MIKEPA-393200 format. One record per atom (N, C-alpha, C): residue in three letters; x, y, z; atom name. Coordinates in steps of 0.1 Angstrom, whole numbers, plus 2048, in hexadecimal, padded with zeros to 3 digits. Layout:
REM residues N
    aa    px    py    pz   at
   Ala     X     Y     Z   CA
...
This chain:
REM residues 201
    aa    px    py    pz   at
   Met   9D6   E2B   649    N
   Met   9CA   E33   64A   CA
   Met   9C9   E39   658    C
   Val   9C4   E45   659    N
   Val   9C3   E4B   666   CA
   Val   9B5   E50   668    C
   Asp   9B0   E4E   674    N
   Asp   9A2   E53   677   CA
   Asp   9A2   E62   676    C
   Glu   998   E67   66E    N
   Glu   996   E75   66D   CA
   Glu   990   E7A   67A    C
   Thr   987   E72   680    N
   Thr   980   E77   68C   CA
   Thr   97B   E6A   693    C
   Ser   978   E6B   69F    N
   Ser   973   E60   6A7   CA
   Ser   964   E5F   6A5    C
   Arg   95D   E69   6A0    N
   Arg   94F   E68   69E   CA
   Arg   94B   E5E   693    C
   Asn   93F   E5A   693    N
   Asn   93A   E51   688   CA
   Asn   939   E59   67B    C
   Ala   93A   E52   670    N
   Ala   93A   E59   663   CA
   Ala   92D   E60   660    C
   Ile   922   E5B   665    N
   Ile   915   E62   663   CA
   Ile   914   E6F   669    C
   Asp   91D   E72   673    N
   Asp   91D   E7F   67A   CA
   Asp   923   E8A   671    C
   Asp   92A   E86   667    N
   Asp   930   E90   65D   CA
   Asp   924   E96   655    C
   Pro   922   EA3   655    N
   Pro   917   EA9   64E   CA
   Pro   917   EA6   63F    C
   Asp   923   EA6   639    N
   Asp   924   EA3   62B   CA
   Asp   920   E95   627    C
   Ala   925   E8C   630    N
   Ala   922   E7E   62E   CA
   Ala   913   E7B   62F    C
   Leu   90D   E81   63A    N
   Leu   8FF   E80   63C   CA
   Leu   8F7   E85   630    C
   Arg   8FB   E90   62B    N
   Arg   8F4   E97   61F   CA
   Arg   8F5   E8D   613    C
   Ala   901   E88   611    N
   Ala   903   E7F   606   CA
   Ala   8FB   E72   607    C
   Trp   8F9   E6D   613    N
   Trp   8F1   E61   615   CA
   Trp   8E2   E65   613    C
   Gln   8DE   E70   617    N
   Gln   8D0   E74   615   CA
   Gln   8CD   E76   606    C
   Val   8D7   E7C   5FF    N
   Val   8D5   E7D   5F0   CA
   Val   8D4   E6F   5EA    C
   Ala   8DD   E66   5EE    N
   Ala   8DD   E59   5E8   CA
   Ala   8D0   E52   5EB    C
   Arg   8CB   E53   5F8    N
   Arg   8BE   E4D   5FB   CA
   Arg   8B2   E53   5F3    C
   Arg   8B2   E60   5F1    N
   Arg   8A8   E66   5E9   CA
   Arg   8A8   E61   5DB    C
   Arg   8B4   E61   5D5    N
   Arg   8B5   E5C   5C7   CA
   Arg   8B1   E4E   5C6    C
   Ser   8B5   E45   5CF    N
   Ser   8B2   E37   5CE   CA
   Ser   8A4   E34   5D0    C
   Thr   89D   E3C   5D9    N
   Thr   88F   E3A   5DC   CA
   Thr   887   E3F   5D0    C
   Thr   88B   E4A   5CA    N
   Thr   884   E4F   5BE   CA
   Thr   885   E46   5B3    C
   Ala   891   E40   5B0    N
   Ala   893   E37   5A5   CA
   Ala   88B   E2A   5A7    C
   Phe   88B   E25   5B4    N
   Phe   884   E19   5B7   CA
   Phe   875   E1B   5B5    C
   Thr   870   E26   5B9    N
   Thr   862   E29   5B8   CA
   Thr   85E   E2A   5A9    C
   Phe   866   E32   5A1    N
   Phe   864   E34   593   CA
   Phe   863   E27   58C    C
   Trp   86D   E1E   58E    N
   Trp   86D   E12   586   CA
   Trp   862   E08   58B    C
   Gly   85F   E09   598    N
   Gly   854   E00   59D   CA
   Gly   847   E04   596    C
   Ile   844   E11   594    N
   Ile   838   E16   58E   CA
   Ile   839   E13   57F    C
   Ser   845   E14   579    N
   Ser   846   E12   56A   CA
   Ser   843   E04   566    C
   Leu   846   DFA   56F    N
   Leu   844   DEC   56B   CA
   Leu   836   DE9   566    C
   Pro   82B   DED   56D    N
   Pro   81E   DEC   567   CA
   Pro   81A   DF9   55E    C
   Gly   820   E04   562    N
   Gly   81C   E11   55C   CA
   Gly   820   E12   54D    C
   Phe   82C   E0E   54A    N
   Phe   831   E10   53C   CA
   Phe   828   E08   532    C
   Pro   825   DFB   535    N
   Pro   81C   DF4   52B   CA
   Pro   80E   DFA   52B    C
   Val   809   DFE   536    N
   Val   7FB   E04   536   CA
   Val   7FB   E11   52E    C
   Leu   805   E19   530    N
   Leu   806   E26   529   CA
   Leu   807   E23   51A    C
   Ala   810   E19   516    N
   Ala   811   E16   508   CA
   Ala   804   E11   502    C
   Met   7FD   E09   509    N
   Met   7F0   E04   504   CA
   Met   7E6   E10   502    C
   Val   7E6   E19   50C    N
   Val   7DD   E24   50B   CA
   Val   7E0   E2D   4FF    C
   Leu   7ED   E2F   4FC    N
   Leu   7F1   E38   4F1   CA
   Leu   7F1   E31   4E4    C
   Trp   7F3   E24   4E3    N
   Trp   7F5   E1D   4D7   CA
   Trp   7E9   E1F   4CD    C
   Glu   7DD   E1C   4D3    N
   Glu   7D1   E1C   4CA   CA
   Glu   7CE   E29   4C4    C
   Pro   7CE   E35   4CB    N
   Pro   7CB   E41   4C4   CA
   Pro   7D7   E46   4BB    C
   Leu   7E3   E42   4BE    N
   Leu   7EF   E46   4B6   CA
   Leu   7F2   E3D   4AA    C
   Val   7F0   E30   4AC    N
   Val   7F4   E26   4A2   CA
   Val   7E8   E1F   49D    C
   Gly   7DF   E1B   4A6    N
   Gly   7D3   E14   4A2   CA
   Gly   7D4   E05   4A5    C
   Gly   7CA   DFF   4A9    N
   Gly   7CA   DF1   4AC   CA
   Gly   7CF   DEE   4BA    C
   Ser   7D1   DE2   4BD    N
   Ser   7D5   DDE   4CB   CA
   Ser   7E5   DDE   4CB    C
   Leu   7EA   DE1   4D7    N
   Leu   7F9   DE1   4D8   CA
   Leu   7FE   DD2   4D8    C
   Pro   807   DCF   4CF    N
   Pro   80C   DC1   4CD   CA
   Pro   815   DBE   4D9    C
   Gly   815   DB1   4DC    N
   Gly   81D   DAC   4E8   CA
   Gly   82C   DAF   4E7    C
   Tyr   831   DAF   4DA    N
   Tyr   83F   DB1   4D9   CA
   Tyr   843   DBF   4DD    C
   Ala   83A   DC8   4DD    N
   Ala   83D   DD6   4E0   CA
   Ala   83C   DD8   4F0    C
   Ile   835   DCF   4F6    N
   Ile   834   DD0   505   CA
   Ile   841   DCA   50C    C
   Ala   846   DBF   506    N
   Ala   851   DB8   50D   CA
   Ala   85D   DC1   510    C
   Pro   862   DCA   506    N
   Pro   86D   DD2   509   CA
   Pro   86B   DDC   515    C
   Leu   85E   DE1   516    N
   Leu   85B   DEA   520   CA
   Leu   85C   DE3   52E    C
   Val   857   DD7   52F    N
   Val   857   DCF   53B   CA
   Val   865   DCC   53F    C
   Ile   86D   DC8   535    N
   Ile   87B   DC5   538   CA
   Ile   883   DD1   53D    C
   Val   882   DDC   536    N
   Val   889   DE9   53B   CA
   Val   885   DEC   549    C
   Ser   878   DEC   54C    N
   Ser   873   DEF   559   CA
   Ser   878   DE5   564    C
   Ala   878   DD8   560    N
   Ala   87D   DCE   56A   CA
   Ala   88B   DD0   56D    C
   Val   893   DD3   563    N
   Val   8A2   DD5   565   CA
   Val   8A4   DE1   56E    C
   Gly   89D   DEC   56A    N
   Gly   89E   DF8   572   CA
   Gly   89A   DF6   581    C
   Leu   890   DEE   583    N
   Leu   88B   DEB   590   CA
   Leu   895   DE3   598    C
   Val   89B   DD9   592    N
   Val   8A6   DD1   599   CA
   Val   8B2   DDA   59C    C
   Leu   8B7   DE2   593    N
   Leu   8C2   DEA   595   CA
   Leu   8C0   DF5   5A0    C
   Ser   8B4   DFB   5A0    N
   Ser   8B1   E05   5AA   CA
   Ser   8AF   DFF   5B8    C
   Glu   8A9   DF2   5B8    N
   Glu   8A8   DEC   5C5   CA
   Glu   8B5   DE8   5CB    C
   Arg   8BF   DE4   5C2    N
   Arg   8CC   DE1   5C7   CA
   Arg   8D3   DED   5CD    C
   Arg   8D2   DF9   5C6    N
   Arg   8D7   E05   5CC   CA
   Arg   8D0   E09   5D9    C
   Trp   8C3   E08   5D9    N
   Trp   8BC   E0B   5E5   CA
   Trp   8C1   E03   5F1    C
   Ser   8C3   DF6   5EF    N
   Ser   8C8   DED   5F9   CA
   Ser   8D6   DF1   5FE    C
   Gln   8DF   DF5   5F4    N
   Gln   8EC   DFA   5F7   CA
   Gln   8EB   E06   600    C
   Val   8E3   E10   5FD    N
   Val   8E1   E1C   604   CA
   Val   8DC   E19   613    C
   Lys   8D3   E10   614    N
   Lys   8CE   E0C   621   CA
   Lys   8D9   E06   629    C
   Gln   8E1   DFE   624    N
   Gln   8EC   DF8   62C   CA
   Gln   8F7   E02   62F    C
   Met   8F9   E0C   626    N
   Met   903   E16   629   CA
   Met   900   E1E   636    C
   Arg   8F3   E20   638    N
   Arg   8EF   E27   644   CA
   Arg   8F4   E20   651    C
   Gly   8F3   E13   651    N
   Gly   8F7   E0C   65D   CA
   Gly   906   E0D   65F    C
   Ile   90E   E0C   654    N
   Ile   91C   E0D   654   CA
   Ile   921   E1B   659    C
   Leu   91B   E26   653    N
   Leu   91E   E33   657   CA
   Leu   91B   E36   665    C
   Ala   910   E30   66B    N
   Ala   90C   E32   678   CA
   Ala   915   E2C   683    C
   Val   91D   E22   67E    N
   Val   926   E1A   688   CA
   Val   934   E1E   687    C
   Tyr   939   E20   67B    N
   Tyr   948   E21   678   CA
   Tyr   94B   E30   676    C
   Pro   957   E34   67B    N
   Pro   95C   E41   677   CA
   Pro   963   E41   669    C
   Phe   965   E4D   664    N
   Phe   96C   E4E   657   CA
   Phe   97B   E4C   65A    C
   Lys   982   E46   650    N
   Lys   990   E45   650   CA
   Lys   995   E4A   642    C
   Asp   9A0   E50   642    N
   Asp   9A6   E55   636   CA
   Asp   9AE   E4B   62F    C
   His   9AE   E4B   621    N
   His   9B5   E41   61A   CA
   His   9BC   E48   60E    C
   Pro   9C8   E45   60B    N
   Pro   9CF   E4C   600   CA
   Pro   9CA   E48   5F2    C
   Pro   9CE   E4F   5E7    N
   Pro   9C9   E4B   5DA   CA
   Pro   9CD   E3C   5D7    C
   Leu   9C5   E36   5CE    N
   Leu   9C7   E29   5CA   CA
   Leu   9D0   E28   5BD    C
   Lys   9DC   E2D   5BE    N
   Lys   9E4   E2F   5B3   CA
   Lys   9E8   E21   5AC    C
   Ser   9E7   E16   5B3    N
   Ser   9EB   E09   5AD   CA
   Ser   9DF   E03   5A6    C
   Val   9D4   E09   5A6    N
   Val   9C8   E04   5A0   CA
   Val   9C6   E0A   592    C
   Ser   9C5   E01   588    N
   Ser   9C3   E07   57A   CA
   Ser   9B5   E0C   578    C
   Ala   9B4   E16   56F    N
   Ala   9A7   E1C   56C   CA
   Ala   99D   E11   567    C
   Gly   9A2   E07   560    N
   Gly   999   DFD   55A   CA
   Gly   994   DF3   565    C
   Asp   99A   DF2   570    N
   Asp   996   DE9   57A   CA
   Asp   993   DF0   588    C
   Ile   98D   DFC   587    N
   Ile   98D   E04   592   CA
   Ile   983   DFF   59D    C
   Ala   97A   DF6   59A    N
   Ala   971   DF1   5A4   CA
   Ala   977   DE7   5AD    C
   His   983   DE2   5AA    N
   His   98A   DD8   5B2   CA
   His   997   DDE   5B8    C
   Phe   998   DDD   5C5    N
   Phe   9A4   DE2   5CC   CA
   Phe   9A5   DDB   5D9    C
   Gln   9B0   DDF   5E1    N
   Gln   9B2   DD8   5EE   CA
   Gln   9B3   DE3   5F9    C
   Leu   9AF   DDF   605    N
   Leu   9AF   DE7   610   CA
   Leu   9B5   DE0   61C    C
   Pro   9BB   DE7   626    N
   Pro   9C2   DE0   631   CA
   Pro   9B7   DD9   63A    C
   Asp   9BB   DCD   63F    N
   Asp   9B3   DC6   649   CA
   Asp   9B4   DCE   656    C
   Pro   9A8   DD2   65C    N
   Pro   9A9   DDA   668   CA
   Pro   9B0   DD3   674    C
   Asp   9AF   DC5   674    N
   Asp   9B5   DBE   67F   CA
   Asp   9C3   DB9   67C    C
   Ala   9C8   DBB   670    N
   Ala   9D5   DB7   66C   CA
   Ala   9D9   DC1   660    C
   Pro   9DE   DCD   663    N
   Pro   9E0   DD7   659   CA
   Pro   9EA   DD3   64E    C
   Asn   9F2   DC9   651    N
   Asn   9FC   DC5   646   CA
   Asn   9F5   DBC   63C    C
   Lys   9E9   DB7   63F    N
   Lys   9E1   DAF   636   CA
   Lys   9D8   DB7   62E    C
   Lys   9D5   DB3   622    N
   Lys   9CC   DBA   619   CA
   Lys   9BF   DB2   617    C
   Val   9B4   DB9   615    N
   Val   9A7   DB3   612   CA
   Val   9A2   DB8   604    C
   Ser   99F   DAF   5FB    N
   Ser   99B   DB3   5EE   CA
   Ser   98C   DB7   5EF    C
   Val   989   DC2   5E9    N
   Val   97B   DC7   5E9   CA
   Val   976   DCB   5DB    C
   Val   969   DCD   5DA    N
   Val   963   DD1   5CE   CA
   Val   95A   DDD   5D1    C
   Ala   95B   DE8   5C9    N
   Ala   952   DF4   5CA   CA
   Ala   946   DF1   5C1    C
   Leu   93A   DF2   5C7    N
   Leu   92E   DEE   5C0   CA
   Leu   929   DF9   5B7    C
   Arg   926   DF5   5AB    N
   Arg   921   DFF   5A1   CA
   Arg   912   E02   5A4    C
   Tyr   90D   E0D   59F    N
   Tyr   8FF   E10   5A0   CA
   Tyr   8FB   E19   594    C
   Gly   8EE   E1A   591    N
   Gly   8E9   E22   586   CA
   Gly   8EF   E1E   579    C
   Leu   8F1   E28   570    N
   Leu   8F7   E25   563   CA
   Leu   906   E25   564    C
   Gly   90C   E28   56F    N
   Gly   91A   E27   571   CA
   Gly   922   E33   56F    C
   Lys   91D   E3E   569    N
   Lys   925   E4A   566   CA
   Lys   929   E51   573    C
   Gln   920   E53   57C    N
   Gln   923   E5A   589   CA
   Gln   92D   E51   591    C
   Trp   92A   E44   591    N
   Trp   933   E3A   598   CA
   Trp   941   E3B   592    C
   Arg   943   E3B   585    N
   Arg   950   E3B   57F   CA
   Arg   957   E48   582    C
   Asn   950   E53   582    N
   Asn   956   E60   585   CA
   Asn   95B   E61   594    C
   Thr   953   E5B   59D    N
   Thr   956   E5B   5AB   CA
   Thr   962   E52   5AD    C
   Met   962   E46   5A7    N
   Met   96D   E3D   5A9   CA
   Met   97A   E43   5A3    C
   Ala   979   E4A   598    N
   Ala   985   E50   593   CA
   Ala   98B   E5B   59D    C
   Glu   982   E62   5A3    N
   Glu   986   E6C   5AD   CA
   Glu   98D   E64   5B9    C
   Val   986   E5A   5BE    N
   Val   98C   E52   5C9   CA
   Val   99A   E4C   5C5    C
   Arg   99B   E47   5B9    N
   Arg   9A8   E42   5B5   CA
   Arg   9B3   E4C   5B5    C
   Asp   9B0   E58   5B0    N
   Asp   9BA   E62   5AD   CA
   Asp   9BD   E6B   5B9    C
   Gln   9B3   E6D   5C1    N
   Gln   9B4   E77   5CC   CA
   Gln   9B3   E72   5DA    C
   Gly   9B0   E65   5DC    N
   Gly   9AE   E5F   5E9   CA
   Gly   9A0   E61   5ED    C
   Phe   99D   E5B   5F9    N
   Phe   98F   E5A   5FD   CA
   Phe   98E   E58   60C    C
   Val   982   E58   612    N
   Val   980   E54   620   CA
   Val   977   E47   61F    C
   Leu   978   E3F   629    N
   Leu   970   E33   62A   CA
   Leu   96B   E30   638    C
   Ala   960   E29   638    N
   Ala   95A   E25   645   CA
   Ala   956   E16   643    C
   Gly   958   E0E   64E    N
   Gly   954   E00   64D   CA
   Gly   960   DF7   64F    C
   Asp   95E   DEB   64B    N
   Asp   968   DE0   64C   CA
   Asp   969   DD9   63F    C
   Pro   974   DD9   638    N
   Pro   975   DD3   62B   CA
   Pro   972   DC4   62A    C
   Arg   972   DBD   636    N
   Arg   96F   DAF   636   CA
   Arg   960   DAD   636    C
   Phe   958   DB7   638    N
   Phe   949   DB6   639   CA
   Phe   942   DC0   630    C
   Gly   946   DCC   630    N
   Gly   93F   DD6   628   CA
   Gly   943   DE4   62C    C
   Met   944   DED   622    N
   Met   949   DFA   624   CA
   Met   941   E05   61C    C
   Val   944   E11   620    N
   Val   940   E1D   617   CA
   Val   94C   E25   615    C
   Ile   94E   E28   608    N
   Ile   959   E31   605   CA
   Ile   954   E3E   5FE    C
   Thr   95B   E49   600    N
   Thr   956   E55   5FA   CA
   Thr   962   E5E   5F8    C
   Pro   962   E67   5ED    N
   Pro   96D   E70   5EB   CA
   Pro   96E   E79   5F8    C
   Arg   979   E80   5F9    N
   Arg   97B   E88   606   CA
   Arg   971   E93   607    C
   Glu   96B   E97   5FC    N
   Glu   960   EA2   5FD   CA
   Glu   953   E9C   601    C
   Arg   952   E8F   602    N
   Arg   946   E88   607   CA
   Arg   939   E8A   5FE    C
   His   93B   E8C   5F1    N
   His   930   E90   5E8   CA
   His   929   E84   5E2    C
   Glu   92E   E78   5E3    N
   Glu   928   E6B   5DE   CA
   Glu   92D   E5F   5E6    C
   Leu   924   E56   5E9    N
   Leu   927   E4A   5F1   CA
   Leu   927   E3E   5E8    C
   Ile   931   E35   5EA    N
   Ile   931   E29   5E2   CA
   Ile   932   E1D   5EC    C
   Ala   92A   E13   5EA    N
   Ala   92A   E07   5F2   CA
   Ala   936   DFE   5EE    C
   Val   93C   DF8   5F7    N
   Val   947   DEF   5F4   CA
   Val   945   DE2   5FC    C
   Arg   947   DD7   5F6    N
   Arg   946   DCA   5FC   CA
   Arg   953   DC1   5FA    C
   Pro   955   DB8   603    N
   Pro   961   DAF   601   CA
   Pro   960   DA7   5F4    C
   Lys   96B   DA5   5ED    N
   Lys   96A   D9D   5E1   CA
   Lys   966   D8E   5E4    C
   His   96B   D8A   5EF    N
   His   967   D7C   5F3   CA
   His   960   D7D   601    C
   Pro   953   D7F   601    N
   Pro   94C   D81   60D   CA
   Pro   94B   D74   615    C
   Gln   94A   D76   622    N
   Gln   948   D6A   62C   CA
   Gln   93B   D64   629    C
   Leu   93A   D57   626    N
   Leu   92E   D50   623   CA
   Leu   928   D49   62F    C
   Thr   92F   D46   639    N
   Thr   92A   D3F   645   CA
   Thr   928   D49   650    C
   Gly   91F   D45   659    N
   Gly   91C   D4D   665   CA
   Gly   927   D4C   66F    C
   Gly   926   D55   679    N
   Gly   930   D55   684   CA
   Gly   93C   D5E   681    C
   Arg   943   D61   68B    N
   Arg   94F   D69   689   CA
   Arg   95A   D62   682    C
   Pro   95F   D68   677    N
   Pro   969   D61   66F   CA
   Pro   977   D61   676    C
   Asn   97F   D58   672    N
   Asn   98D   D58   677   CA
   Asn   994   D65   673    C
   Gly   99C   D6B   67D    N
   Gly   9A3   D77   67A   CA
   Gly   99C   D84   67D    C
   Val   98F   D82   681    N
   Val   987   D8E   684   CA
   Val   986   D8F   693    C
   Asp   98B   D99   699    N
   Asp   98A   D9A   6A8   CA
   Asp   97C   D9D   6AD    C
   Glu   979   D9B   6BA    N
   Glu   96C   D9C   6BF   CA
   Glu   966   DAA   6BD    C
   Ser   96E   DB4   6C0    N
   Ser   968   DC2   6BE   CA
   Ser   965   DC5   6B0    C
   Ser   96D   DC1   6A6    N
   Ser   96A   DC3   698   CA
   Ser   95D   DBC   694    C
   Trp   95C   DB0   699    N
   Trp   950   DA8   696   CA
   Trp   943   DAF   69C    C
   His   944   DB3   6A8    N
   His   938   DBA   6AE   CA
   His   935   DC7   6A6    C
   Gln   93F   DCE   6A2    N
   Gln   93D   DDB   69B   CA
   Gln   936   DD8   68D    C
   Ala   93B   DCE   686    N
   Ala   935   DCA   67A   CA
   Ala   927   DC6   67B    C
   Arg   924   DBE   686    N
   Arg   916   DBA   688   CA
   Arg   90D   DC6   68B    C
   Ala   912   DCF   693    N
   Ala   90A   DDB   696   CA
   Ala   907   DE3   68A    C
   Ala   910   DE3   680    N
   Ala   90E   DEB   673   CA
   Ala   905   DE3   66A    C
   Gly   902   DD6   66D    N
   Gly   8FA   DCE   664   CA
   Gly   901   DC8   658    C
   Ile   90E   DC7   659    N
   Ile   916   DC2   64D   CA
   Ile   91B   DB4   651    C
   Ala   919   DAF   65D    N
   Ala   91D   DA1   661   CA
   Ala   912   D9B   669    C
   His   910   D8E   667    N
   His   905   D87   66E   CA
   His   90A   D7A   675    C
């Protein structure tokens, strides 16, 4: 991997635009599902009596609450991902990475990246899904076949994006560090950089 530029990834206009779009989408989704949690049952009760007659039965309310709750959890997860991406993009520069030809289409979420402090070693990572998964799958297929750029440290957290920077995907280590303090094999500068990005504590 070769640094594309010494500037931080957030200074790339396309990356900043992609992050702003992701933030807007995640905020809109989180707000919608937050309102729908009480809103769907209330709307159903208001419409039920004039359209069907009688009181809305409890079994009709439960699915509405479940759908809203699941939507709220998923949108909050994506919102948190986008928030963490901002810290990573503000600290790390983009680096280019070749296509993931060794990764099968069926297991595209799991792959390996070089350890920044020991390039001959590999770190297993997971690309985090979001939404219904269609956009995520399309982006990961592009990443796999055409290569991508990345920012961050695979031992703590990263952002990957196709070379056109049109969609951002959060990546985390498959086996995250569970204890506090600088892990073995992580040099001091890498540790400080990860802490500045908010991906190490």
